[in-house]
C-alpha positions in Angstrom: -13.2 -36.0 -164.4 -16.6 -36.6 -163.5 -16.6 -39.8 -165.6 -13.9 -40.9 -164.3 -15.3 -40.3 -160.2 -18.4 -42.3 -161.8 -16.3 -45.5 -161.5 -16.5 -48.3 -158.8 -14.1 -50.4 -157.4 -16.4 -53.0 -159.0 -16.1 -51.8 -162.6 -12.0 -52.4 -162.5 -12.6 -56.4 -162.0 -12.4 -58.6 -165.2 -13.6 -61.2 -163.6 -16.1 -63.1 -161.9 -16.0 -64.9 -157.9 -16.8 -68.0 -159.6 -13.7 -67.6 -162.2 -11.7 -66.6 -159.7 -12.5 -69.5 -157.4 -11.9 -71.7 -160.6 -8.5 -70.9 -160.4 -8.0 -72.8 -157.1 -9.4 -75.1 -158.7 -7.2 -75.6 -161.0 -4.3 -75.0 -158.8 -5.0 -77.6 -156.3 -5.4 -79.8 -159.1 -1.7 -79.0 -159.7 -0.8 -79.6 -156.5 -2.2 -83.0 -156.1 -1.3 -85.1 -154.4 0.7 -82.9 -152.2 -1.7 -80.7 -150.5 -1.6 -82.9 -147.2 2.0 -82.1 -146.7 1.3 -78.5 -146.1 -1.0 -79.1 -143.2 1.2 -82.0 -141.6 3.8 -78.9 -141.5 0.9 -76.7 -140.0 0.6 -79.2 -136.9 4.2 -80.5 -136.9 5.6 -76.4 -136.6 2.4 -76.4 -133.3 4.4 -79.2 -131.7 8.0 -78.0 -132.7 6.9 -74.9 -129.9 6.6 -77.2 -127.4 10.6 -77.1 -127.1 12.2 -75.5 -125.3 15.1 -75.0 -127.5 13.1 -73.9 -130.9 15.5 -75.4 -133.5 13.2 -77.1 -135.2 10.9 -74.3 -135.0 14.2 -72.1 -136.5 14.4 -75.0 -139.6 10.3 -75.0 -140.1 10.8 -71.5 -140.5 13.5 -71.5 -143.4 11.6 -74.3 -145.4 8.4 -71.5 -145.4 10.8 -69.8 -148.0 9.9 -72.0 -151.1 6.4 -71.8 -150.2 6.5 -68.4 -151.7 8.0 -69.5 -154.7 5.4 -72.1 -155.1 2.7 -70.2 -155.0 4.5 -68.2 -156.7 4.9 -69.9 -160.0 2.2 -72.0 -159.4 -1.0 -70.2 -158.4 -0.1 -66.2 -159.6 2.2 -67.3 -162.9 0.2 -71.1 -164.0 -3.5 -69.3 -163.2 -4.4 -65.9 -161.6 -2.0 -63.6 -164.1 -4.7 -65.5 -167.0 -7.7 -63.5 -165.2 -5.9 -60.7 -163.9 -2.7 -58.6 -165.5 -2.4 -57.0 -161.3 -1.2 -59.8 -160.5 1.8 -59.9 -162.1 3.6 -57.7 -160.2 3.4 -60.2 -157.1 5.4 -62.5 -158.7 8.1 -60.1 -157.7 6.7 -59.6 -154.7 6.3 -63.2 -153.8 9.7 -64.0 -154.7 10.8 -60.9 -152.3 9.0 -62.4 -149.6 10.7 -65.4 -149.7 14.3 -63.7 -149.4 13.4 -61.9 -146.6 12.2 -65.0 -144.9 15.5 -66.5 -145.3 17.6 -63.3 -144.8 15.5 -62.9 -140.9 16.0 -67.1 -140.4 20.0 -66.8 -140.6 20.6 -62.9 -139.6 17.2 -61.6 -137.2 16.0 -64.7 -135.8 15.6 -63.8 -132.0 16.7 -66.0 -129.4 14.6 -68.8 -127.8 13.9 -66.4 -124.1 13.0 -63.9 -126.2 10.9 -64.9 -128.5 8.8 -67.1 -125.8 8.6 -63.8 -123.7 6.5 -62.0 -126.6 2.9 -61.3 -126.2 2.5 -61.4 -129.5 3.3 -65.6 -129.3 -0.7 -66.5 -128.2 -2.1 -64.1 -131.5 0.2 -65.5 -133.3 -0.4 -69.1 -132.6 -4.0 -68.1 -132.7 -3.6 -66.7 -136.5 -2.4 -69.9 -137.4 -4.3 -72.2 -136.0 -7.4 -70.2 -137.4 -5.9 -70.7 -140.9 -4.6 -73.7 -139.9 -8.4 -75.4 -138.8 -10.9 -73.1 -139.3 -10.3 -71.4 -142.2 -11.0 -74.4 -144.9 -14.3 -74.7 -143.0 -15.3 -71.3 -143.0 -14.6 -70.9 -146.6 -16.8 -74.1 -147.3 -19.7 -72.3 -145.4 -19.2 -69.5 -147.8 -19.9 -71.7 -150.8 -16.5 -73.3 -151.8 -16.4 -76.5 -153.2 -13.7 -79.2 -151.5 -11.8 -78.4 -155.0 -11.6 -74.6 -154.4 -10.5 -74.5 -150.9 -6.9 -72.7 -150.0 -4.3 -74.9 -149.5 -2.7 -74.7 -146.2 0.3 -72.4 -146.6 0.4 -72.6 -150.0 -2.0 -70.4 -151.4 -1.4 -66.5 -151.1 -4.1 -65.7 -148.2 -3.2 -68.8 -146.3 0.5 -68.3 -146.9 0.5 -64.5 -146.2 -1.5 -65.4 -142.5 1.2 -68.0 -141.8 3.9 -65.3 -142.6 1.9 -63.2 -139.9 1.8 -65.4 -137.5 5.7 -66.4 -137.8 6.1 -62.7 -137.4 4.3 -62.7 -134.1 5.2 -66.3 -132.9 9.0 -65.3 -133.6 8.9 -61.5 -132.9 10.4 -60.3 -136.1 10.9 -57.2 -137.7 7.6 -56.1 -139.0 9.5 -54.7 -142.6 10.0 -58.1 -143.6 6.5 -59.4 -143.9 5.9 -56.1 -146.0 5.1 -58.6 -148.9 2.7 -60.1 -147.1 0.5 -57.4 -145.9 0.8 -56.3 -149.5 -1.1 -59.1 -150.7 -3.7 -59.0 -147.9 -4.5 -55.6 -149.0 -4.8 -56.7 -152.6 -7.0 -60.0 -151.2 -8.8 -57.5 -149.4 -9.8 -55.5 -151.6 -10.4 -58.0 -154.7 -13.1 -59.7 -152.4 -14.7 -56.8 -151.3 -15.5 -56.0 -154.9 -16.7 -59.5 -155.2 -18.5 -58.7 -152.5 -17.7 -61.9 -150.9 -17.6 -62.3 -147.0 -14.1 -64.1 -147.7 -12.8 -60.8 -148.0 -13.2 -61.0 -143.8 -9.9 -63.3 -143.7 -7.3 -61.2 -145.4 -8.8 -58.3 -143.7 -8.6 -59.7 -140.0 -4.9 -60.5 -140.4 -3.9 -57.1 -142.4 -5.2 -55.8 -139.3 -3.1 -57.6 -137.2 -0.2 -56.4 -139.1 -1.1 -52.8 -138.9 -1.6 -53.1 -135.3 2.2 -54.8 -134.8 3.8 -52.2 -136.5 2.3 -49.6 -133.7 3.0 -51.9 -130.6 5.8 -54.4 -131.5 8.8 -51.3 -131.4 7.3 -50.7 -127.9 8.0 -53.8 -126.0 10.9 -54.1 -123.7 13.6 -56.0 -126.0 12.5 -55.7 -129.4 16.0 -54.0 -130.6 17.9 -56.4 -129.1 16.0 -59.3 -130.3 16.1 -57.9 -133.9 19.4 -58.3 -133.7 
């Protein structure tokens, strides 16, 4: 028992930070040259919010479901599982998230009036903007090369940030984004184990998700918004 307690989280890590970043490099090569399309998607979503009807916003939300399948197959299955056996479970988790996005986009999508009045609109926009414009810069400052950057909306961390942003901006049920939160927890623990400052990104989004669990149900109209 004493020997078990002597283990630290870092003792369970089977790879170094450079080995982990190498998976992003391989994944970016696999995606090339389609990366820029996801950044166009991110900017287009922001412009879609200027339309009061928000029909385009709903379509863009539904279009994010296949991103989880791309990430599940491309990043996790093709590369990440080769260095981390625990990543296999997230293949299923990401597929579940894709299904939940389709379900929420079809059956629980709120009215324009309800989601435009949400006090979580601005935090959601902030998280989206940080993910789209700031995260790549901060990753480069932390030492990543261009080829190792997280591609917007199609790498696990960034895609989870996008999902939480959707939840806040569109005021969707928190429970539907639990798969994203599970990845954020897993990613935070991974980076902390590697003593990487990059742990701040998933940890920040996870805190926002946990805060939403307690605050969203307290807002007036939340029940009707989810019908």
